[in-house]
N, C-alpha and C positions, 0 to 999 in steps of 0.2 A: 368772257364768253358766257352767255346766258344758257339756261337749260334748253330753251327752244333752239338756240344756235347749235348747241352740242347735239341735240336730237337730229337736227337737219344734217349735220356732218356725219353722224352715224348712219342715217338713212341713205346718204350718198354712197356709203360703203356697202350697206346691206343689199340695196337694190340690184347692183350688177352680180353680186354673189348669188342671189336668189334666181336671177334670170339665167345664169350659167348652169345652175343645178336643176332648174325646172324650165327649160326653154319653151316648152309647149303649153305652159300653164300661166295664165294671167293672175298674179298674186295680189295686184292692186295694193301694194304696201304704202303706208303713209306714216307721218310722224306719230300718229296715234298708236302705232305698233311698237314704238320705242318708249319703254318705261325706264325712267332714270330715277334713282334714289340716292340719298346721301348715306354713305356707309356709317354705321354707328361708331366704328373704329376708324378714326381719321388716318391711321397708318395704312389703311387699304386704299386711300386715294380720296379724290374729291367727289366722284360719282361712281355709281355701279349700275349695271343693267343686266337684265336676264333675257335680253332679246334672243340670244342664241338658243337658250332652252325653250323659249316660246315658239321659235320658228323651226326647230330641228325636225320635228315630226313632219311638218308640211314640206320640208325640203329633203326629207329622206337622209338626214345627216346625223352623225354622232354629235351630241350637244357640245362636248368639250372641243372636238375638232373644229366644229363650226365657229365656236367662240374664238379659237386661236386664229382662224382665217380672218374673222372680223377685226380682231385686235391688231393683227398685222396691218390691215388696211387703215384702221383709224389712227395708228401711231404716226402716220405721215400727215395727218390733218393739222392745219395751222392752229396753233394755240394749245395743242396736246403735248404734254411733256412725256408721258409714258402710259402704256396700257398693259395690264396683266390679266391673265385668266386664272380664276380661282375656283376650287370645288368642282361641281359637276358641269360648270359652264358659265359661271358669273364672269362678267368683264368689269374690272376695276380701272377707272380712268383718273389720271392725275393731270391737271391743267398746268400750263406754264404760269408763273406768277403774273406776268403781264396780261395774259388772257383772262385770268381770274380777277385781277385788280381793275381791269378796264370797266368792270361793272359799276364802280364808284362814280365815274363820270356819267355813265348812262343814267343812273338814278338821279343824280343832281340835276342833270339836264331835263329829265322827264318831270321832276318835281312832284306836284300833287297827283299826276297821272301815273306814277310808277305803281305797278301792281294792277292797274286797270287791265281787263282782259275781255275777250269776246266769247268766253265759254258758254254764256247764256244768251248770246246774240240771237235775235229773232223770237225769243220767248216773251210773251205778254202775260204778266203774272200779277194777280190781285192778292195782296196779303191782308187778311182781315184779322185784327187782334184787339184786345181789351174788350170792346163791345159790352161794357157794363150797363145795367139798367140805369136810366137817368133819374133814379129815385133816391140817390144818396151819394156821398163822397166816395172816391176811389180808395181801395185799401191795399194792403201789402201784396196780395196775390195779383191784383191788377197791375201793380208796379212791376212785378216780374214779367208779366206778359207784355207790358209796354216796352220794357228794355229789350226783350228778346225779339219781339215783332219788328221793332224799328231797326235793330241790328241786322236781322234777316233781310229786310228790304234794302238796307244799305249795301250789303255784300252782293245781293242779286243785281242791283243797279250798277255797281262797280264792275260786275262781270258781264255787262252788256245787255241785261234784260230791261225791258220796259216794265216799270213797276208802279203799282198804285197801292198806297197805304189806305186802308179803309176801316172805318169804325161803323158798326151796325148799331143804330140807336133803337133799342127795344122800347119804343114809345107807344106801343099798342098792347092791349090786353089787360088782364085783371090786375097786374101789379101796378099799373098806372092809376087805376081806380082806388086801390088800397093806399097809394101814395097821397092822392087827394083827400081821402077819408082820414088819413093820419093827420094831415095838416088841419082839417076842420076840427078833429077831436082836440088837437092842441089849442086851437082858438077858443074852444068851449071849456077847456080845462077838464076834459074827459079822458078816460083811458084809451089807449090806441085800439083800433079795431083788430080783430083776429087776423093774424098774418100781416099786420101793418108795420109801420116804421116808427122808430123812436130815436131819441137823442136830441141834443140841443139844436142841431141843425134844422130839425123839423120845427122847433119853436121859432128859430130865426126866419125860416121860410114863411111861417104863419104870419109873423109881423110884417114881412115884406108884401105878402098877399093882401093883408088888411090895409096896408098903406096905399095899395093900388086899387083895391075894391072894398071901400069902407062899408058897402052895403051887403057884403057877402053873407053875413049871418041872418039877414032878413029874407034871404032867398029860400025857396023850397029845398029840402034836404038834398035831393039829387043834383040840383043846380049848384048848391054849395060845393059839393064834391067836384063837379065839372070845372067850376071857376077856379077852385084851389089848385086842381091838377094843371089846368092850362096856363095859369099865371106862374106857378112855381116851377113847372117843367123847364122852360127856357133859362130860368135863373140857375137851376141846378146843373143843367147842361153846360152853361157858361163856366161854372165853377170847375166842372170836369175838364173842360177844354183848357182852362187856365192852369190846372194842376199838371196836365200833360205837357203844356208848353214850358212850364218851369222845369220839367224833366227832360227837356230837349227832344220831345217827341211831337211830331206834327203829322197830321193826316191830310191826304189829298181829297178824301171823300168822307162826308158824314152822311150815311145813308139812313133815312128814316123808315122804320117799319110801317108807319102809317100810310106811306105812299103805296104800299102793296095792297092795302085794303080799299084805297080810294078808287071810285069809278073813273073811267077816262072821260074825255070831252064828249059832249052830246050823248051821254048815257052809255058810252062804250064800256065793255067789261073791265073790271079791275084786273091788275096784274095777277092776282091769285086766281080769278076765274080763268084767265087766259092760260095760266100754268097748268091747271087741270086739263084743259082742252089739249094743250100741247103734249102732255104726258100720255093722254088717251090716244093721240094720233101716233105716238110711238108704239102703241100696242101693249102698254104695261098698266093700264087702268081698267078696273072692273067694278061692277056694282054687285053688292050683296047685302041682304037684310036692310035695304033702304039706304045704306051708306055707300060712299065712293071710296075705293081702295086703290093703292098702288102696289103692284106685285114686286116688292123689293127683294123678296126671297130669290128672284131670278138672278140677283147680283150679290148674293152672299149675306143678306140681312137675315137675322134670326127669325123674323116674322114679317108678314105683309103689314103695311101701314095704312091706317085710315087717314084720308086726306079731307073728307067731308063727312060729318056725322049724319045719322039718319034724321036729325032735327034740322038739318041744313046748315049747321054751324061748321066753319072750317077749323081744323086742328092747327097746332103749331107747325106740324109737318107741312101744311099747305104754304105757310109763310116761308118756311125753309126752301121749299121748291121754287116759289116765285122769286125769292132772293137769289138763289143759285142761277136760275135762268136769266135774271137781270144782269148778272155779271158777264155771262156769255154774250148777251145782247149788247153790252157796253164795250165789247171787244177784248175781254180778258179770257183767253183760251185756258189758262191754268189758274187754279184757285188754291191758295194756301189758307187754311183755317188754323189759328192758334187758340185752343180752347183750354179751359181750366181742368183741374184734376178730377172734378166730379162729372165730366162730360165724356167718359169713355164710351158710353152707349151711343154717342153721336157718330162715332167713326164709321161703323158699318152702314148706318142709315144714310149718312151723307154720301158715302161712296156708292151705295145703291141708288141714291137719287141721281148721281151723275150718270150711272148706267141707264137708268130709266129715261133720262133726258137725251140719250143717244150719244153720250160722250164716253171716253175711256176712263173708268174709275181708277186705273193704275197710273194714268198720266195727267188727266185734267184736274184732279183734286188730290190734295194732300192735307191730312188732318194731323196736327201736332198737338199732343197733350202735354201741358206743362204741369209739373208737380208743385206742391205747396212749398212755401218758404216760411220759416220761423225766425224770429229775431230775439236773441237772448236779452232779457231784461226790458223788453219793449212794453210800454204801458198802453192799455187800451185807450182809444180816443174818448175824451170827455164829451167832445162835441158830437161825435157820431155814434156813441154807444159802444157796443161790444166788438169793435174792429180796431185794427192798427191803421190809421189813416195815412194815405200817401203823402200828403203835405207835411204831416208830423215827422215821418221817417226821412223825408228829404231834408227838412230843417235840421234834424238830428245828425244824420250821417253825411249829407252833402250829395249833390247830383253825381259827381264823378265817381266817388267811391261806391255809391249805391248801384249805379248803372254797371260799372265794371264788375262788381262782385256778383251781380245777377246774371251777367252775360258770360262769365268765365267757366260755367258749368253747363252740361247738356240740359235741355228743357225737361227731359224726363227723369232728372235726378232731384230728389228732395234737397232743400238747402236749409242750413241753420247758420245764420250770419251772426258774427260777433261784432257789434258796433264799436266796442272799445278798440278792437284790433283795426277796424277800418278807419278809425280816426287817428291812429298812430302815424307818426312820421318816422317810420323805421322800415327796414327791408322785409320785415315779416308781413307787412301790408302790401299785397300784390300791386294795387294801383299806385301806391307811393313808389314802389320799386321801379315800375315802368316810367312813371312821370319824372322821377328823380333822374333816371338815365337821360331823358330828353332835356331836362334842365341842365344837367352836367354837360351835355353836348353843346348847348348854347354858351355855357361858361367857357368851355374850351375854345369856342369860336371867338369870344370876346378877348380872351387872353392871347390868342393867336394874332388877332388884329393889333393888339398893343405891342406884340413882339415883332411885328412886321412880317408875319407869315400870312400869305394869301394863296389863292388857287391859280397863280400865274403859270405854274408848271404842273405837269402830270406825268409821272414816270412809274406806271404800275408795276414794272418789273422789279422795283425796289421793295415791294410789299411781300417780304419773304418770311416774316415772323409767323410762327405757328398760330398765334392768336389772330393775326390778320387773315390767314387762310380760313380759319373757323368763322370769323365774323363775315367775311365776304361770301362764304358758302351759305350762311344763313340769310344774308340779304338777297341772294339769288332765289331763295325759296319763296319769298313773299308772294309773287303773283300766283304761284301754284297753291299756296295755302288759301289765298282768297278765293280762287276758283273752286277749290274743293269745298270750302266752307259754304259757298253759294250752292253747290250741287247737292250737298247733304243737309242744307238748312241748319248749319251748326256754327254760329258765330263764335262760340267759345274757342274754336280752333285758332282764330285770330288772336284772342287774348292770350292763350297759352304760348303761341308763337312769339308774341311781344315780350313775354316774360323771359323766354329763352334768349331772345335777341338782346334784351337789356343785360342779362348775365354775361353774354359774350362780349358786349361792349365794355362792361366794367372790367373784365379781364384784359381786354385789349388796352384800355386806358391805363391799367396798372403796368403794362409792359412796353408800350409804344408811345413815345413822346411826339406831340404835334409841335410844341415849342422847344427850341434848344435850351440846354442847361446853361445857366449863367450867361457869360459873354460869348458863348460859342456861336458861330455863324449859322444863319438859316440855310439849310441845304435842301436839295430837291426832295429828299425823303420826307421832310417836314411838310412841305407844300402838298405833296401827294397824300400824306396822311390826313391833311385837312379835308381833302375830298372824301376820304373814308368816313371821317367824323361827321361831315355834313350829310353824306348819303345815309348814314345810320339814323341821323335825326329826321331826315325826310321820311324814311320808312316807319319810324315810330309815330310820326305825326299822321301819316296816312292810315296806319293801323288803328290808332286811337280814334281818328275821325270816323272810321267804319263802325266803331262801338259807341259813337256819340259822346266821347270823353275828350276833355280838353288836353292840350299838350303845353303845359306851362314852360316859359323860358327861364323862370327863376322860382326857387322854392326855399 
């Protein structure tokens, strides 16, 4: 019996009780009113609910008396072994072994779809992350945002949302000119310009620019910078894309900032010009001291923002506005921004921007701030200068260990990774612990096949060992863990769940044999346990896939 099925059974008991107690009031009860939780102490049963305490006031009832009435009704439900009332009105529910064990078949038959849910159905969500300037290689902070952003998108899609992964290419502005000037300085053997870029990668780009434009140094100075910038930019962007692909991160949209500044066909306004007009139409734009402002303080910002200076130049906020509106225009009602630790100031201004655009700042935009990550003993990149380059850390630690370790903690918690630990093949290494459980499951399956154990029988009522109850209980939780991780944008909940599941599986493995000992005959319990074994493997695979981590069959 799944949690949803149990909630439905409980609702079938609650509804007539509520109607009898409040015959003149339409309470419109639904499964959402039924909260089920796993008791910390398994002696208290398989599930617990506080529905009686939640509804007692509305029904004018004593919580404990209402709980007993609901318990009496639920005890007759198919698959329920016993129901007890505890404390001020908690209801503890114990399932029959067959009802609990039936889940193993459900999981195996669902396969890769087990855990998929519709909690986010109907939501169209744009998840923007990484978005590093295309002026150099990605570093360790970008690596964390890449892992988290991709995992957030995965759990959202698995929960029914329509999701787009987007990378905003900051390819307009002064940093691009400094990028070009840095390459020219390298070609001339000069010091980098103020605020410019350094490192062997700049020298490499210079050589590639020179190979494509041998005449570059004969051009006027401004033209040299433009040519260097425009030739090197796609080269560097391609390197960024390759780094992300090697990290198992793929984007649906690479959005160029330059397109926001470009005029439309036949001299039409640029998207930035249009954005100013659209915000003005909403009544939140005003003119003062020759500049154009957005009254973002109406929506909680600490000050109003200039969108166009008195000299006619647009500010970065103008591009932010045009970009935000473009997401809405492209059909993305909800926008998730994952920004670095130095972008706290953007939270209020982006939310204010949503409000000024006529949208709900509390619903249509969410800004997640990721904290920095440090790596013990990591050397700065020789190629890129004073950063730890993504490619180097992937090569050092490995994609699986790196992704998993970056995703198993909340985005807003600082991380200090230990590469020596993450490369160990021991249970102290969280990703090894989970992956080893999956590999062990496949080994059990291979041994079972050799011993003649298959899934030709399924007798879930035989699954009575306490470790089987605990393991099946955890398997039931997976869809709800995924749905909640999607709701709160916290994929680390999936990782921590997988670690708990792996531990429960190892304890089950130590106590419950899938293959008979010696020459003992194969019995129905062995075949039934193979279903449990394979169901656990399926859930581990599904969970690891949501984290972008592989599920090896041998280790």
